[in-house]
KEKE-3310 file (N, C-alpha, C; in steps of 0.2 Angstrom, whole numbers, plus 5000, padded with zeros to 4 digits):
npx = (5333:5328:5338:5347:5366:5379:5369:5368:5366:5371:5369:5370:5368:5367:5367:5365:5372:5376:5389:5403:5413:5429:5443:5444:5450:5454:5455:5455:5453:5452:5446:5445:5436:5432:5423:5426:5420:5412:5403:5408:5420:5415:5412:5418:5423:5430:5438:5439:5448:5453:5466:5475:5478:5472:5471:5467:5460:5455:5462:5461:5469:5462:5465:5462:5461:5467:5461:5462:5458:5462:5462:5468:5462:5461:5450:5448:5454:5463:5461:5458:5451:5445:5444:5436:5437:5427:5425:5415:5409:5400:5406:5419:5433:5446:5442:5442:5442:5439:5446:5439:5440:5433:5428:5420:5409:5403:5397:5385:5376:5376:5378:5384:5385:5392:5396:5403:5399:5401:5399:5397:5399:5389:5389:5384:5369:5368:5377:5373:5372:5380:5387:5388:5394:5397:5395:5397:5389:5379:5371:5372:5372:5371:5375:5371:5373:5367:5368:5356:5352:5339:5335:5336:5342:5348:5345:5350:5349:5350:5348:5351:5354:5343:5330:5322:5326:5327:5326:5328:5324:5327:5319:5326:5320:5328:5334:5343:5349:5352:5357:5369:5378:5376:5383:5392:5386:5378:5377:5369:5367:5360:5359:5353:5348:5331:5330:5331:5337:5338:5347:5349:5358:5358:5345:5333:5326:5319:5314:5313:5306:5317:5326:5343:5355:5370:5384:5400:5406:5411:5415:5421:5419:5422:5413:5412:5405:5399:5394:5386:5390:5402:5410:5409:5410:5411:5415:5409:5406:5409:5416:5417:5424:5423:5428:5424:5416:5413:5404:5403:5390:5373:5370:5361:5346:5349:5362:5367:5362:5371:5384:5383:5382:5394:5403:5401:5407:5412:5406:5412:5406:5404:5398:5392:5396:5394:5402:5398:5408:5413:5418:5424:5419:5414:5423:5420:5406:5391:5383:5370:5367:5356:5345:5338:5326:5320:5322:5313:5306:5314:5326:5333:5350:5358:5366:5369:5385:5399:5411:5427:5437:5440:5437:5430:5426:5411:5405:5399:5393:5384:5374:5372:5364:5353:5344:5338:5342:5349:5349:5360:5362:5368:5363:5362:5359:5345)
npy = (5564:5561:5565:5555:5532:5491:5485:5471:5471:5477:5489:5493:5504:5505:5512:5512:5521:5529:5528:5516:5516:5512:5500:5493:5479:5472:5460:5455:5442:5439:5428:5425:5416:5413:5404:5397:5406:5405:5412:5426:5429:5425:5432:5443:5458:5470:5476:5484:5486:5496:5495:5505:5509:5510:5500:5486:5471:5461:5455:5458:5468:5480:5494:5508:5526:5537:5553:5571:5580:5567:5555:5539:5528:5522:5507:5500:5482:5481:5485:5496:5511:5521:5539:5552:5570:5582:5595:5606:5612:5620:5618:5607:5607:5602:5592:5576:5560:5545:5539:5529:5514:5515:5504:5491:5489:5477:5475:5479:5468:5463:5469:5472:5483:5486:5494:5501:5512:5527:5541:5552:5569:5581:5595:5612:5621:5625:5615:5602:5589:5574:5561:5544:5534:5535:5532:5537:5552:5565:5571:5561:5544:5534:5527:5529:5531:5542:5553:5564:5580:5583:5573:5560:5544:5540:5528:5524:5523:5526:5529:5540:5558:5565:5560:5554:5542:5523:5522:5520:5523:5525:5530:5531:5536:5545:5551:5566:5570:5559:5549:5550:5546:5536:5523:5511:5508:5497:5499:5492:5491:5480:5474:5468:5465:5468:5468:5479:5482:5487:5488:5488:5487:5473:5470:5470:5484:5488:5484:5483:5482:5483:5488:5495:5502:5507:5506:5508:5520:5537:5543:5540:5536:5537:5546:5557:5567:5570:5582:5593:5585:5580:5590:5598:5595:5589:5586:5587:5581:5574:5558:5541:5526:5507:5492:5490:5485:5479:5469:5458:5454:5452:5451:5439:5440:5432:5432:5445:5446:5437:5443:5454:5450:5443:5454:5462:5472:5465:5466:5471:5471:5478:5471:5476:5473:5470:5466:5463:5469:5466:5473:5475:5465:5451:5440:5423:5424:5421:5426:5432:5439:5450:5456:5471:5480:5491:5495:5490:5477:5463:5452:5435:5432:5419:5406:5409:5413:5410:5421:5422:5431:5448:5456:5453:5445:5444:5430:5430:5439:5452:5457:5473:5476:5472:5479:5495:5500:5493:5486:5481:5472:5466:5452:5446:5429:5422)
npz = (5433:5450:5464:5466:5575:5812:5823:5828:5816:5800:5788:5771:5759:5741:5727:5709:5696:5681:5681:5689:5704:5704:5699:5683:5676:5659:5649:5633:5621:5606:5593:5576:5564:5548:5538:5521:5508:5495:5487:5489:5480:5468:5453:5458:5454:5459:5474:5488:5503:5509:5517:5521:5509:5491:5484:5474:5481:5475:5466:5453:5449:5447:5452:5463:5465:5478:5481:5483:5500:5511:5523:5529:5541:5558:5561:5572:5580:5571:5558:5544:5536:5523:5524:5516:5517:5515:5505:5506:5497:5483:5470:5465:5476:5482:5490:5499:5490:5479:5465:5455:5443:5426:5422:5411:5396:5398:5412:5409:5408:5422:5439:5455:5467:5483:5498:5513:5525:5536:5548:5542:5536:5530:5516:5518:5513:5495:5494:5500:5496:5491:5482:5487:5479:5463:5447:5433:5426:5432:5421:5411:5405:5421:5437:5454:5471:5484:5497:5502:5505:5508:5516:5514:5506:5490:5478:5462:5444:5428:5409:5402:5403:5399:5405:5398:5395:5399:5416:5434:5452:5469:5484:5501:5516:5528:5544:5545:5557:5566:5558:5551:5562:5567:5566:5557:5540:5529:5512:5497:5479:5467:5452:5436:5419:5419:5432:5446:5462:5480:5494:5512:5526:5524:5521:5510:5501:5490:5474:5456:5441:5426:5413:5411:5402:5406:5405:5394:5406:5409:5421:5437:5455:5472:5485:5477:5463:5447:5434:5420:5408:5414:5416:5426:5444:5461:5479:5492:5505:5520:5524:5530:5522:5520:5515:5500:5486:5470:5459:5444:5443:5448:5465:5475:5485:5497:5497:5498:5511:5517:5515:5521:5536:5536:5533:5543:5558:5572:5588:5604:5620:5636:5652:5667:5683:5701:5717:5732:5748:5764:5780:5797:5803:5816:5821:5819:5820:5813:5799:5788:5772:5766:5752:5745:5736:5739:5751:5760:5760:5762:5757:5760:5754:5747:5757:5776:5783:5791:5799:5796:5795:5799:5787:5773:5758:5747:5738:5726:5712:5706:5693:5686:5677:5678:5687:5694:5707:5722:5738:5750:5766:5783:5792:5808:5811:5820)
capx = (5330:5327:5343:5347:5360:5380:5367:5366:5365:5374:5365:5375:5365:5369:5363:5369:5369:5379:5397:5404:5419:5434:5448:5442:5458:5450:5459:5451:5454:5447:5449:5438:5438:5427:5424:5426:5412:5415:5401:5411:5423:5410:5410:5421:5428:5435:5437:5443:5446:5457:5470:5481:5479:5466:5472:5461:5461:5452:5468:5460:5471:5458:5467:5459:5467:5463:5463:5460:5460:5459:5465:5467:5460:5459:5443:5449:5453:5468:5458:5459:5446:5447:5440:5437:5437:5424:5427:5409:5408:5396:5411:5426:5439:5450:5438:5443:5438:5442:5444:5439:5440:5427:5425:5418:5401:5400:5393:5378:5373:5374:5383:5382:5389:5392:5399:5400:5401:5400:5401:5394:5397:5386:5389:5377:5366:5370:5383:5371:5371:5384:5386:5393:5396:5394:5398:5395:5389:5372:5367:5374:5373:5375:5373:5374:5369:5368:5365:5353:5349:5331:5334:5336:5347:5345:5348:5347:5352:5347:5352:5354:5353:5336:5326:5318:5328:5324:5329:5326:5327:5322:5321:5326:5320:5334:5334:5349:5352:5354:5359:5376:5381:5373:5389:5395:5379:5379:5373:5369:5363:5362:5357:5354:5343:5325:5330:5336:5336:5341:5348:5351:5360:5356:5337:5331:5322:5315:5315:5308:5308:5319:5335:5346:5361:5374:5392:5405:5405:5416:5419:5418:5421:5418:5414:5413:5401:5401:5389:5390:5395:5408:5416:5409:5411:5409:5417:5407:5403:5415:5412:5422:5422:5427:5425:5420:5416:5410:5403:5400:5384:5369:5370:5354:5345:5353:5371:5368:5362:5377:5389:5382:5384:5402:5408:5399:5411:5410:5405:5414:5402:5407:5392:5394:5394:5397:5402:5400:5413:5411:5423:5422:5416:5416:5426:5416:5400:5387:5380:5367:5366:5350:5345:5331:5326:5316:5322:5306:5306:5321:5326:5339:5353:5363:5365:5373:5391:5404:5416:5434:5442:5437:5436:5428:5422:5405:5409:5394:5394:5376:5373:5370:5359:5347:5341:5340:5345:5348:5352:5362:5364:5370:5360:5365:5353:5343)
capy = (5560:5563:5563:5548:5532:5484:5483:5465:5472:5481:5490:5498:5506:5504:5514:5512:5526:5527:5525:5513:5519:5506:5499:5488:5478:5468:5457:5454:5439:5437:5425:5425:5411:5413:5398:5400:5408:5405:5418:5432:5429:5424:5438:5449:5463:5475:5474:5490:5485:5501:5494:5509:5511:5510:5493:5480:5466:5456:5452:5459:5474:5487:5498:5515:5532:5541:5560:5577:5579:5561:5550:5531:5531:5514:5507:5495:5477:5480:5487:5504:5514:5528:5545:5558:5575:5585:5604:5610:5617:5618:5615:5604:5614:5599:5588:5570:5555:5541:5540:5522:5513:5515:5498:5491:5489:5470:5476:5480:5462:5462:5471:5474:5489:5485:5498:5502:5520:5531:5547:5557:5577:5585:5601:5616:5627:5622:5609:5598:5583:5570:5554:5538:5531:5538:5529:5541:5560:5568:5571:5555:5538:5534:5524:5533:5529:5548:5555:5570:5585:5583:5568:5553:5541:5538:5523:5526:5522:5531:5528:5547:5563:5568:5559:5550:5534:5519:5524:5517:5527:5522:5535:5528:5542:5546:5557:5568:5571:5553:5543:5550:5544:5527:5518:5508:5507:5494:5500:5488:5490:5474:5476:5464:5466:5465:5469:5484:5479:5490:5485:5493:5482:5466:5468:5473:5489:5489:5479:5484:5477:5488:5488:5501:5501:5513:5507:5511:5527:5541:5545:5535:5539:5536:5552:5564:5566:5575:5585:5596:5581:5577:5596:5602:5591:5592:5583:5590:5577:5570:5551:5536:5520:5502:5486:5494:5479:5478:5463:5458:5450:5453:5446:5437:5443:5428:5433:5449:5446:5434:5447:5459:5446:5442:5460:5467:5473:5460:5471:5468:5475:5477:5471:5479:5468:5472:5462:5466:5467:5467:5476:5475:5458:5449:5434:5417:5426:5419:5432:5432:5444:5452:5462:5474:5485:5497:5496:5489:5471:5461:5443:5432:5431:5414:5404:5411:5410:5412:5427:5419:5437:5454:5459:5447:5447:5440:5426:5431:5445:5455:5460:5478:5478:5468:5482:5501:5503:5488:5488:5476:5472:5459:5451:5440:5426:5421)
capz = (5439:5457:5467:5469:5584:5816:5829:5825:5808:5796:5781:5767:5753:5735:5720:5703:5692:5676:5684:5694:5705:5705:5694:5679:5671:5656:5644:5628:5616:5600:5587:5572:5559:5544:5533:5514:5505:5487:5483:5490:5476:5461:5450:5460:5449:5461:5482:5491:5510:5510:5522:5520:5501:5487:5479:5473:5484:5472:5461:5446:5445:5446:5459:5463:5468:5482:5479:5487:5506:5513:5527:5531:5547:5560:5565:5578:5577:5565:5551:5544:5532:5520:5526:5512:5519:5511:5505:5508:5492:5477:5465:5468:5479:5485:5493:5498:5486:5478:5458:5452:5435:5423:5419:5404:5394:5402:5417:5408:5410:5429:5442:5462:5471:5490:5502:5521:5526:5543:5551:5536:5536:5524:5516:5518:5507:5489:5493:5506:5493:5489:5480:5491:5474:5456:5441:5426:5427:5432:5414:5406:5409:5428:5443:5460:5478:5486:5502:5499:5509:5509:5521:5511:5503:5485:5474:5455:5438:5422:5403:5400:5406:5397:5407:5394:5394:5405:5424:5441:5458:5476:5490:5506:5521:5533:5549:5545:5563:5569:5552:5550:5569:5570:5564:5549:5536:5522:5505:5491:5474:5464:5445:5430:5415:5420:5440:5450:5469:5484:5501:5517:5532:5523:5520:5503:5502:5485:5468:5451:5433:5423:5409:5409:5400:5407:5403:5398:5409:5408:5427:5443:5460:5479:5487:5471:5458:5440:5430:5415:5403:5416:5417:5433:5448:5469:5483:5497:5510:5523:5526:5530:5519:5521:5510:5495:5483:5463:5456:5437:5443:5454:5471:5476:5492:5503:5496:5501:5518:5521:5514:5527:5541:5536:5535:5550:5562:5577:5593:5610:5625:5643:5656:5673:5689:5706:5721:5740:5753:5770:5784:5804:5805:5823:5820:5822:5820:5808:5796:5783:5768:5762:5747:5744:5730:5741:5758:5764:5757:5762:5754:5760:5748:5748:5764:5780:5782:5797:5798:5797:5795:5799:5781:5768:5750:5745:5732:5721:5708:5703:5687:5687:5672:5679:5692:5696:5712:5725:5744:5755:5773:5784:5799:5813:5812:5828)
cpx = (5332:5333:5343:5351:5366:5376:5363:5364:5368:5371:5370:5370:5369:5366:5367:5366:5374:5386:5398:5411:5424:5439:5445:5448:5453:5456:5454:5456:5450:5450:5441:5441:5432:5427:5424:5420:5413:5410:5404:5416:5420:5408:5413:5425:5433:5434:5442:5443:5449:5461:5476:5483:5472:5467:5467:5463:5458:5457:5468:5464:5467:5459:5462:5463:5463:5465:5459:5462:5458:5463:5464:5468:5459:5452:5443:5451:5457:5466:5458:5453:5449:5443:5440:5434:5433:5426:5420:5408:5405:5400:5416:5430:5444:5447:5440:5438:5442:5440:5444:5439:5433:5423:5423:5411:5399:5397:5385:5373:5372:5379:5380:5387:5387:5397:5396:5403:5398:5401:5402:5393:5394:5388:5383:5374:5366:5374:5380:5370:5378:5382:5392:5397:5392:5398:5395:5394:5381:5368:5369:5373:5376:5372:5375:5370:5371:5365:5363:5352:5343:5329:5331:5342:5343:5348:5346:5351:5348:5351:5353:5353:5346:5330:5321:5319:5326:5328:5326:5328:5323:5325:5320:5327:5325:5333:5343:5354:5355:5358:5366:5380:5379:5378:5390:5387:5382:5373:5374:5365:5365:5356:5359:5348:5335:5324:5334:5334:5341:5341:5350:5352:5357:5349:5336:5325:5317:5318:5310:5311:5311:5326:5336:5354:5366:5382:5393:5404:5411:5419:5417:5422:5417:5418:5413:5406:5402:5393:5391:5393:5401:5412:5414:5409:5409:5412:5415:5408:5409:5412:5418:5418:5427:5424:5421:5420:5412:5410:5401:5394:5380:5368:5362:5352:5349:5360:5371:5367:5368:5383:5389:5383:5391:5405:5407:5405:5410:5411:5407:5411:5404:5399:5396:5391:5397:5397:5404:5406:5410:5418:5421:5417:5418:5418:5422:5408:5396:5383:5376:5366:5359:5351:5338:5332:5322:5318:5317:5305:5313:5320:5334:5343:5358:5361:5370:5379:5395:5409:5422:5439:5437:5435:5436:5425:5418:5407:5405:5395:5386:5378:5369:5364:5353:5342:5344:5344:5345:5353:5355:5362:5365:5366:5361:5359:5350:5345)
cpy = (5563:5561:5559:5550:5526:5486:5476:5466:5477:5482:5494:5498:5506:5508:5516:5517:5524:5525:5521:5515:5512:5506:5493:5487:5472:5466:5454:5448:5437:5435:5424:5420:5411:5407:5401:5402:5410:5411:5424:5433:5429:5431:5445:5453:5468:5475:5479:5489:5492:5499:5497:5511:5508:5503:5489:5475:5458:5452:5453:5465:5480:5492:5505:5521:5537:5548:5566:5576:5572:5559:5544:5532:5524:5514:5501:5487:5475:5482:5495:5505:5519:5533:5550:5564:5579:5593:5608:5615:5615:5614:5613:5609:5609:5593:5581:5564:5549:5539:5531:5520:5515:5511:5497:5489:5482:5471:5479:5474:5461:5466:5471:5478:5488:5489:5498:5509:5523:5537:5552:5565:5580:5592:5606:5620:5621:5616:5603:5591:5580:5564:5550:5536:5534:5536:5532:5548:5560:5567:5568:5549:5537:5530:5527:5531:5537:5549:5562:5575:5586:5577:5561:5550:5539:5534:5524:5524:5524:5531:5534:5552:5567:5566:5555:5545:5530:5522:5520:5521:5525:5528:5531:5534:5541:5552:5560:5570:5564:5548:5543:5545:5538:5522:5516:5506:5502:5495:5496:5491:5485:5476:5470:5465:5463:5467:5474:5484:5483:5488:5490:5487:5475:5465:5473:5478:5489:5485:5481:5480:5483:5486:5493:5501:5508:5513:5506:5518:5532:5544:5541:5537:5536:5543:5560:5562:5571:5577:5589:5592:5580:5583:5598:5595:5593:5586:5585:5587:5574:5565:5546:5529:5515:5497:5487:5487:5480:5471:5463:5455:5453:5450:5445:5440:5439:5430:5439:5450:5442:5439:5452:5455:5445:5447:5463:5466:5468:5467:5468:5473:5474:5475:5473:5475:5470:5466:5465:5464:5469:5468:5475:5469:5455:5441:5427:5419:5424:5425:5429:5438:5444:5457:5466:5480:5491:5498:5494:5481:5467:5454:5441:5431:5426:5411:5408:5409:5414:5418:5423:5425:5442:5459:5452:5450:5443:5436:5427:5439:5446:5457:5467:5481:5476:5473:5489:5502:5495:5488:5482:5477:5465:5458:5445:5436:5423:5414)
cpz = (5446:5461:5471:5476:5598:5825:5827:5819:5805:5789:5777:5761:5747:5729:5715:5699:5685:5677:5689:5696:5706:5698:5689:5674:5667:5649:5640:5623:5611:5595:5582:5566:5554:5539:5526:5512:5498:5483:5484:5484:5467:5458:5453:5456:5452:5470:5485:5499:5513:5517:5520:5513:5498:5483:5479:5476:5481:5468:5455:5443:5445:5452:5458:5466:5472:5480:5484:5494:5510:5519:5528:5538:5550:5563:5568:5574:5571:5559:5551:5538:5529:5521:5521:5517:5515:5510:5505:5504:5486:5471:5468:5470:5482:5490:5492:5494:5484:5470:5457:5445:5432:5421:5411:5403:5397:5408:5415:5409:5417:5432:5450:5465:5478:5493:5509:5521:5533:5543:5545:5539:5531:5524:5518:5513:5500:5489:5499:5502:5490:5488:5485:5485:5468:5451:5434:5428:5428:5425:5409:5408:5416:5432:5448:5466:5481:5493:5501:5505:5511:5513:5518:5508:5497:5481:5467:5451:5432:5415:5401:5402:5403:5400:5404:5393:5399:5409:5428:5446:5464:5480:5498:5512:5526:5539:5550:5551:5566:5563:5551:5557:5570:5567:5557:5547:5530:5518:5500:5485:5470:5457:5440:5426:5418:5428:5443:5458:5474:5490:5507:5523:5531:5521:5514:5503:5496:5478:5463:5445:5428:5418:5408:5408:5401:5406:5396:5400:5408:5415:5432:5449:5466:5481:5484:5467:5452:5437:5423:5411:5407:5418:5423:5438:5457:5472:5489:5504:5513:5525:5526:5527:5520:5516:5505:5490:5477:5461:5448:5437:5448:5458:5473:5483:5497:5503:5500:5507:5521:5520:5520:5533:5541:5539:5540:5554:5569:5583:5600:5616:5632:5646:5662:5679:5695:5712:5728:5744:5759:5777:5791:5807:5812:5820:5823:5823:5813:5805:5789:5779:5765:5758:5747:5738:5731:5749:5764:5765:5757:5762:5757:5754:5749:5754:5769:5780:5789:5796:5801:5797:5797:5794:5777:5762:5749:5738:5726:5718:5706:5697:5687:5682:5673:5684:5692:5701:5718:5731:5748:5761:5775:5792:5802:5813:5820:5830)
residu = (UNK:UNK:UNK:UNK:UNK:UNK:UNK:UNK:UNK:UNK:UNK:UNK:UNK:UNK:UNK:UNK:UNK:UNK:UNK:UNK:UNK:UNK:UNK:UNK:UNK:UNK:UNK:UNK:UNK:UNK:UNK:UNK:UNK:UNK:UNK:UNK:UNK:UNK:UNK:UNK:UNK:UNK:UNK:UNK:UNK:UNK:UNK:UNK:UNK:UNK:UNK:UNK:UNK:UNK:UNK:UNK:UNK:UNK:UNK:UNK:UNK:UNK:UNK:UNK:UNK:UNK:UNK:UNK:UNK:UNK:UNK:UNK:UNK:UNK:UNK:UNK:UNK:UNK:UNK:UNK:UNK:UNK:UNK:UNK:UNK:UNK:UNK:UNK:UNK:UNK:UNK:UNK:UNK:UNK:UNK:UNK:UNK:UNK:UNK:UNK:UNK:UNK:UNK:UNK:UNK:UNK:UNK:UNK:UNK:UNK:UNK:UNK:UNK:UNK:UNK:UNK:UNK:UNK:UNK:UNK:UNK:UNK:UNK:UNK:UNK:UNK:UNK:UNK:UNK:UNK:UNK:UNK:UNK:UNK:UNK:UNK:UNK:UNK:UNK:UNK:UNK:UNK:UNK:UNK:UNK:UNK:UNK:UNK:UNK:UNK:UNK:UNK:UNK:UNK:UNK:UNK:UNK:UNK:UNK:UNK:UNK:UNK:UNK:UNK:UNK:UNK:UNK:UNK:UNK:UNK:UNK:UNK:UNK:UNK:UNK:UNK:UNK:UNK:UNK:UNK:UNK:UNK:UNK:UNK:UNK:UNK:UNK:UNK:UNK:UNK:UNK:UNK:UNK:UNK:UNK:UNK:UNK:UNK:UNK:UNK:UNK:UNK:UNK:UNK:UNK:UNK:UNK:UNK:UNK:UNK:UNK:UNK:UNK:UNK:UNK:UNK:UNK:UNK:UNK:UNK:UNK:UNK:UNK:UNK:UNK:UNK:UNK:UNK:UNK:UNK:UNK:UNK:UNK:UNK:UNK:UNK:UNK:UNK:UNK:UNK:UNK:UNK:UNK:UNK:UNK:UNK:UNK:UNK:UNK:UNK:UNK:UNK:UNK:UNK:UNK:UNK:UNK:UNK:UNK:UNK:UNK:UNK:UNK:UNK:UNK:UNK:UNK:UNK:UNK:UNK:UNK:UNK:UNK:UNK:UNK:UNK:UNK:UNK:UNK:UNK:UNK:UNK:UNK:UNK:UNK:UNK:UNK:UNK:UNK:UNK:UNK:UNK:UNK:UNK:UNK:UNK:UNK:UNK:UNK:UNK:UNK:UNK:UNK:UNK:UNK:UNK:UNK:UNK:UNK:UNK:UNK:UNK:UNK:UNK:UNK:UNK:UNK:UNK:UNK:UNK:UNK:UNK:UNK:UNK:UNK:UNK:UNK:UNK:UNK:UNK:UNK:UNK:UNK:UNK)
# end
């Protein structure tokens, strides 16, 4: 099977580049409330949030085992993730991975594999390919989601290693220079007899009609795969994983979209603002502030004000992102 981002005026120019000088003190309060979502637990066989361990948070006891060179790393907002540190070797040489349960033949009636991954560092040469998840072995019945050195992510299932039995595969092209650094990616493979579907960041990429029985399997892992009937293996790639879920049913398109929206980490952005300040004002004098984008055309900004102090702060902020450069001046109205 193919392997599976002041002369009566004061004029002050201001040009904003990438940096603003000053001190910014920010206090964030983040409150999250997620309503009950029954589909999240319906058929959930195993759930690995990687909160400092690889225990199954579904309550089903399907605990996994971290192995090789690995770390639990902080991802912010009180969350952690598993980072497997690859050995960049064609054959296994201590690379970090997570050994999963092999599960039972009941998954032949339907399953969904859902995982989040980021910051991949592939191996080189003959070690430039590794599975995000591998259930089985390359020449045995297997399910896999693979980052391949040919510039693609492969989703695949096959019934045997001969290539004769039923199989399904989908190739998602990626730019190996930008894809690994593009942040968290959500990969999903959903299967039930007669349907093999692949999703990326909540959107369905591909679906085909196929029935492939692969369970029970002899090997199962994140960030490691096997071949030679399970005798040879590798864990070449470094990658960070979070919120890995395995269901005993195929999630629907809508459920995959909801799962992506629920698990997507909230982002806190910073918007840049500036507020003009004035010095050396004449007490009791009326001033009108004007703005210009080119030093040729000036427009009154707000209403005129009377200086009650030699130093004053203008009451309005200006959104830096709305312009590339802006100039300010004070005029004494006639």
